[in-house]
C-alpha angles and dihedrals in degrees: 000000000000091000091056092044097048098042099079092038091051091047090057089045090056091051088056096040097052124052091207134015117198112187128166135175101033088131088064093067110106113238104208111021131094102269139189116195113204114199137176115245120226096148138031103253111345097095099056093040092050094051091046090055100042102029124088098235137068107253135209115201132214106214141165112291098217091078089066090086105153140013092262094048090047090052092046095049092048090053088061091048101257118154116198122234117188128209135208095268089056088069136253093276090058092045090060088062091063094081090063090050093049089048090053091050091051090049091053090052089047087060089052091255132143129257123193116207127185095229097204092059094224135044125253129185097221142094093252138103108230130200113298128232123230095230097107094056092043093052092045095053090042092055091049091053098042098044098029092240119177091216147355120202124219119203123187118211125191118210121190135176133198087219113357096193097052136077123234095032131112137278124199120196128182123184116207126214111276120244131207128245091202092086091056098050099095091045090048091054091053099039111011100172094046092048092050087056093049093051092046090051089053090053090049093051091054093047093048088062092052107036122080103235130193108190101202125046091217089061095057096097091046090047091054090052092051091048091054090053096050100034118125108227121192106216104231141113092211122090107270122218109174142151101221106143091194092072092067095031093059093053094042092052092047092055092044089056092045090053089053095056121100122241094260093053091049092050091049090050091048092053091050094049101042098079093050097049092042088054090053092049093050091052094041091237130143122230087237090067093054090045092056101032091209127200130191112247125207089255093053091049090053090048090051092067098062091039092051089051100042103033096067091049093051093041091054089057090057097034100097099059092039093052091043089055092049091047092050090049093050093047100042110028116089097151115068093217089067096050101089093038094052093042094050095042097046094047092046095049093041092049093048092051091046091050096045093042095054091041090055094046093048093044092052092046104034107010105202093039090058092049090048090048090051090060102034099046096067090046090052090051090056091047090050091054093048095045090045090055090048091052091047091053091045090051091053090046090051092051088050094049092049090062116096112263092245090053091051091049091048091053091048091049090048090052092050090050097050092045091050089048091052092049090047096048095042094047092235095130137250131314115250115239111285096005097111089093099251108075101077132046118244116210120231110208 
């Protein structure tokens, strides 16, 4: 019941939370076979919630058992299809509960359902694929034995973020082709442990092709700079949901090339890039602004007047749940992997209660006004997100236009230089004339 109720609300919340959603391969998900989705795990809860909202199948999630803290919480989490898995630090008594959870997962597969497993076993706020656990293969083979299934499918899914801990950034999802466990059954019966390893290695191979991976921690800052230079950015203020595989592929290939560089080449690249990105930080500018060289047109200035008047009025209407969510996040989150999950969840729940509460009060008091409010309020929330994004881009464009022409040109030249340096060092090739992002004006309208 709660799963069905929250799914459309959460989908709209994701459209507001992310500036751009890039998702490919959803058509590869089987519709009527027992299925295990194996996913990497950068955040606490965003990955399973996102796939539940945008995928075609009803999902059941294996998640950490220590969040099942009370009878009410346990009931609530089970209503949204969470299955607890306990770890060693939860204690031996809790570990004994895992068999019941594994049995439930096998039962769901026996009913031709779908289980989602975070393949790395634990979350990690980093652009890196960590060692995988064998749980997906073990549950799949167990379900085939217990429920006499002819097959269970396993489907790896890579999920990547530009900045996983922040709102209004981007998410990139790529769904791999599923593969069958049926072909491994005889081998599993002869050598179970070795076969579990073989299946897990196959999952890892598929994820390695879909997860942006920076090998060395000391290269993370350099990697972020390179990603900003190569990133494909659709120019729009509307929420983007698209299936362009090149968006992820460009970033994945860039980090693969960075990982292949020797220490000397990386250090040389870091020295070349540091002045440019320090200059952006000092001016509170994004690389995207230099890449587009935006200017405010007459039309955009005229549009600014009604937005400046109306946006604050609409934003005030949605201010209480938004601020409540931010307050809860600041007060409760100590682990960065939980930040986006808590922020998104608390704003979404607070906003839904705020909306339904006022709709009820107005309907009881004024009837038709309450019904009108029930419809108009969500639309105004969408408008607030879009107009807020427009104002953010206009603000960046205004900062850019206030710079002296020679400063703007210097930043554009610096960007061209560091991008050419990256292409040279990485062996990607040369930059076509004017493609460094700074040679042509981009109109903001």
